[in-house]
Structure formats: structure tokens, C-alpha cells
C-alpha positions, 0 to 999 in steps of 0.5 A: 771661452767661458760663451763658447764652453757654454755653446759646448754643453748645450750641444753635446752635453757637460765636460767630465773629467778624463777618468781611466782615459791614456794617452793611447786614447788622447792619440787615436782622437786627435788622429781621428777627430784629425781626420774629419777636421781636415777633410771637412777643411780641403774638400769643403772649407767647413769652417769650426768654431772649437775642436778639443779632445776634453771628454763631453758627452758621451764623447772623448774628443768634439769637433764644433763647427761654425754655424751653417745658415745653408738652407740648401745643400748642393751635390757636391757639399753632400759629398763633401759632409760623406768625406768629412764624416769617413775620414776618422777611420780613413785617418786612424788607418793611414796615419796609426795603422788602426781599426777599431770600432769607433767610428760605425756612427759615422758610418751610419750616417755616411750612408743615410746621406748617400741613400739619402741622393739616391732616393730622394735628392735624385743624384745618381744616373736612377734619378729621384724615386722617393719611396711611396706609400703603400708600394714596397720597392721591389728587389731589384730596385733595393740591389741598385739603390745598395750600388750607387750608395755603395759606389758613394762611399767608397767614392768618397772614402777613397776620395778622404785618404787621398786628401788626409795624404796629400796633405799629412805635414798639415795632419801631422801639425795639427795633431801636435797642436792637441798633443801640447793642449786640449782645445783649439779653436777656429781660428788657430785651426784655420791658422794651422790649416795655412800654415801659419804659426799657431799661439801655444799654452800652457794648457795641457792634457794629462793620460791616465796610465 
């Protein structure tokens, strides 16, 4: 556990006290990060090392993926990643019926990846259209790229919501587990995803009203 926490400290920053964090804040974090984790699992079988709602760095919660040694991602793997990025917002809307500003960085990351798919990797009907130094894009080309990027993001936003709805029982079980313990490690997460019993823990998260 100490080794695991040391890795998290290096990757996302030092842990910090909860401070003035309410139960509503914690529940939002459970649902938001639960969306990332569940869609990542069912869309691309993405494994995680650690899922915590203990604050680290600037984040209230954190989903730490397993190390991935892939040097090249396929189109489907990129689409899966976009779906997972959008799933925090999707889960919050579907489960809590709320919209907040929290997922803005997720949207930027999703659109950046979609943009690279369209321009650098030629993964749209436009074919490869990388930027050429000294040759600015025409307005029509910019519009065509924007349309393709928007189509990818819209498609994966709809897909992430479908995945959450189709696996709602598993999603709810994950959120329930996070109400009982602040951190779930990879094996426990996979047990929940596979419908197996999860070991209970005495460690609970206390919200400050």
C-alpha cells in the first residue's frame, strides 16, 4: 500500500486533507470518476491500479490506470479513450441529473485526441490532412475538420452514456463500494466489474459539512 501511494504521489501530487468538502462533493466525485472507470473498462477493458476519492494534487479524486506499454493505438482504442474521457460528465448527468464545470479538462482532452485522429492520423473520410508549416488551412478545410471532430465527440458521448445505462447495476455497485471505503485497488475494481464479492474495509471517507 505504501508503494502504491508513493506512485500516486509522484504521478498526481501529494495527498491533502479533505477540508471543507461536503458529502455532495464526494458523491459527485464518486459518480464522475466512476463514469471514467466503468466506461474505460467496458469500452476498452482498461485496467486500473487505484481508484480513490482521497484528494491528491488539484483533484478531489483520481483514477490511476495501469501502466500501458502500447506505442501505437488503433482507431478503436482512441475512440474508447474519448468515450472514457466523456464519461465523467455523462455519468453525472445520467445519475445525478446535474451539470457542472468539473469536466472541462476532459472535454479538451477528448477534442484534442479527436482532432489528431482527423488531421494527423487520417481516421476520417477526409483522409490524412496534417498541418503544413507556412501553409495555413483554408476556411473550408477548417470547417470540414471541425465537423469531423464534432461527429466523433458526439458519437462517443452517446456511446459512453449507452455503456453506463447498460451496466448501471455494476456502476451503482462501484459507487456504493466507494461510499464505504475511500480507495479501491485494481483487483477489487475488477471484482466489481466482473460481479464478484468485494472485500469490505473499515476505512471510510468523512465529509465536512
